[in-house]
C-alpha positions, 0 to 999 in steps of 0.5 A: 440550527445556524451556528452563533459564532458570537454566543460560542465564541463567549463561552470558550474557556480559558483553558488548554485543549484542542479546537476542531473547525468544520466547514458547511458539509460538517467537514473537518477543514482544521485540528489546532491546540491551544494553551487557552482556548479562549484567546487562541480561537477568537484570533481567527476572528478578529482583523485579518493582520499578516495570517496569509491567504490560505488562514484567511481561505480557511477561515471564510469556509468555518461554519461552526466549531467545537473544543475539547478541554484538556488538564494540560497542554501536554494532553491537547497535544497527544490529542492533537495528534490523535485527531490530525492522524484521524480526520487528516483535516484539508488546513493542516500540514500533513506526514505523507508517509506512514510508514513502520520500521523494523527492529530485530528483537532477542527474546532474553526473558525466555530459558532459549531466546530467539531472535526475530524481526518485529515491527513495534516495540513493547515493554516486555523483557525482551531486548531490541535493535533498530529502528532499522530503514531497510526490511532486507537489511533485517531480515540478512542480519537475522539470518546470519545471526541464526547461521553463527550462532545455530539459535531456535526459531520455533515457538516451542515452549522450551524447557517444557517441550524439551524431547517432546518432539523430533529435531526441526530441519534446522538441526539437520542442516546445522541452522540450529543446535536443537535445545528441544533435544537437550543437545546443547546446555542451558549455559552453552546457548545462552553464552551464544546468546550473549555473542549474538548480542555483542553483534548486534552491539557491533561487535565483530571482531571476536566472532572475525577471529574465531571465524578464521581460526576455525576456517584455516583448521578445517582447511588444514584438516581437509574439511574444505565444506566447513572451511567454506561455510566459515569463508562465506560467514566472515564475508557476511559479517564484513558486508554487515560491518560496512554499511554501519558508518560511525558519527562520533566516539559517544555511543548514543541513540540520535535523529538527525533532522532536516529539511528542504522547501520550495515554492509548493513542495517540502522534503524532510531527511532524517538520519537514525543514528544507534549506539554511535553507528548510523543505521540508514536514513530516510526521507519524507515528504510533507503535504499542504503546507501553505505559507507555514515556515520552515521552523513550523513544517519541522515541529509538525514532523516532530509532533506527527512523526514521533506520535508513532514510531514506537522507539524515540531516541534519546536526542533530536537533532534539528534544523531550527528551533521550534516554538513548542520544544520545551513542550515536546521534549516533556511530551516525548519523555513521558512517551520514552520513559526517560528524558529526551532532549532537543537540539539545534547545534550552532557549530561543530561536528553536530552542526554539519551533521545537521546540514548534511541532513539539508543537502540530502533533503534538497538533492531528493526535493530537486531529483524528485522535481526532474522525476516529476518533470518527466513523468509530467511530459509522460501524462499531463503533457501527453494529455495536452498534445492530444488535446491540440491535434484534435482541438478540444478543450481539454482530455484530462478524463478520457474513456477507453471500450474493447469488445472481447468473444471468442466466435461470439461465446461469451461476449463482453466489454471493457470501460478503462479510465485515465484521468491526466495521463494515468489509469485510473482503476478504481473507475474501470468497469467490466460488462457482461454483454446481454442482449447479443448472441453472436460475433456482432461487435458494434451490437456489443458496443453500443449496449456497452455504451448505452448501460454506462451513460444511462446508468451514469444519467441515473446516477447525476440524477440521484446526485441532484436528488440528494438520494445517493453519496458522490463517492458511491457514483462509479458512473457518474463522471462522465469523460472529456474524450471518448476514445473506441478501439477502431476507426469509422465504424466504432466512432460512429456507433458511439456517436449514435449512442451519445445522440440518442441519450443527448449527450454531447462528447467528443469521440476519437477512434484508435486506428490500427495498421496490418500488424495491428498497431497503433498508426493514427486517430479517426476524429470528425470524419478523417483520420489525423496523423500523429507523431508515433515519437510522441508521448501523446501518440505512446499514452494512446497507445497504452490506454488502447492496449489497457483497454484490450488487456482489461477486456481479454482478462475478463473474458479469459476469466469467464471461460475459466470459471465455465470450465471448471463447472462440475459434472454434479450440477448436470444431474437434475434435483442435485443442488449446492448442497447436495453436491457439496455432502457428495464430494465430502462423502466420496471424495472424488466423481469416480467414487460417486459414479462407482457408488451404489443407490443403497451407498448414496442414501447414506449421503446425509439422509439423500432420499431414495428417488434423488440417489436413484437419479444420481446412480442413473445419471452415471450409468446414462453418461457411460451407455453414451459414451460406449454408444460414442465409441462404438460409433466411432469404431464401425 
């Protein structure tokens, strides 16, 4: 049924909610929220007044819309975030990174608390520290704390399980005080946990003095191993302490957020400050920014990032004012369970911190541009170079083929795909040769190419008849250039297959020298020299090596499967179920060989005739072996 825009616009309620725009294929184009659905959705279909080309393009694609009414604008904000995350609409600005940050969790609600890494922050009786940006740093800190205070890492239910089992290895290597054996009192254990909590809060002075005293005492008593252990622990603590830089004298939790934007890309930088200390920083990419302002992009980032992170600091210091600031404050406060403030510092040390975050974002964006430029030279630049050498329109999608066998045993073929100079591994395919029995690479290649393109033509036909989802067609897309591992012979095989099928695709051979290294290209009956230092040559070499590697790996896997075949498979009348039953009962092939007919009949009610077949098979095998050994001796 056709969607009647005029009628549907009249039905829109003047209430808060979320609206969803669909295209003609029912894909979701855009998800938005509104305090008044009627006014907001109608605004899209009025005259084009300063909306920007991307919004105008989106509106031109809308085939229908739907909406969900909510009780408040805050509920609409939450629902909008959830729908954007689920559907990733084409015209919404999206947070590219979806990371979860580690926390250090101390289970203070337990009688004998533990310290471990956690990926989520729950509302339980535990204490959490973080989030941290480095998993490695979290693991190092936990390991250090367990060494320092000898806290348990097991899952035993204490004090219920005290004395029920032996102490574990950690006790014997002096990394656990063994509360499971009551070797340490509950009060003393608790005191150690409190010291660990102080350490996580940034108080290192006391433990450093204590370790220094212990180190000197151990040294005076010539206990050099203990002295060295204390020294190493002190160095570890100093290393952890140096990673945390004080940002201000007030022990606040806050995130400092700023961005940098150029014509097409945006990087958002976040500084994480916990208890007044800068514990780390992270940058994020925003995609599909279109004509959005920096303020709008920053707002989109805040909504999407803090919808997914379990920890919300008391304060967000932002580079720009955002439109829905008050609403977002209410939403974050309800998520945290206490007041959250959004600030835009205008002067002083806080403003300098935001500026520092902006400078870091600009630096990341600049460095990425340089990296992307170099990467583009290796990929798209190399593709253009190859297309220019061959005088073909483009070579964005290249397919390369190779054959692998050992003296004709288990012939296999490989197909690798490169798009825009990069391997597209999801389109790689393997072929087990069906029609060629000996070492005939040309015949094998003919079978591979025929199967590949016939299958592709069938998929294209199904696609035209709407009998197949485009995503399911592994061979549907044909290459711009076909690369053959070899010279004239392999190229002619490919050309003959394409001619028989009525397909026109340029075919190029990758020619190797006497040392099996790529030396040039064979195209249109002539060998084309290529600069061995150029990016185009390097790409050809990578493609050729990849096709060869993929074929070899497939062939190796088939050989391995053939080599691990059980001798039981050669016994007539013994199927998979009987084989499993025999191995479960006797545990080894040697035990099966030694078994009598009566013993074999005990296996899952095996019939006497079948048991005799198994028994006779191994007797025959032994006789054959003894005869062959006798022949060798003669």
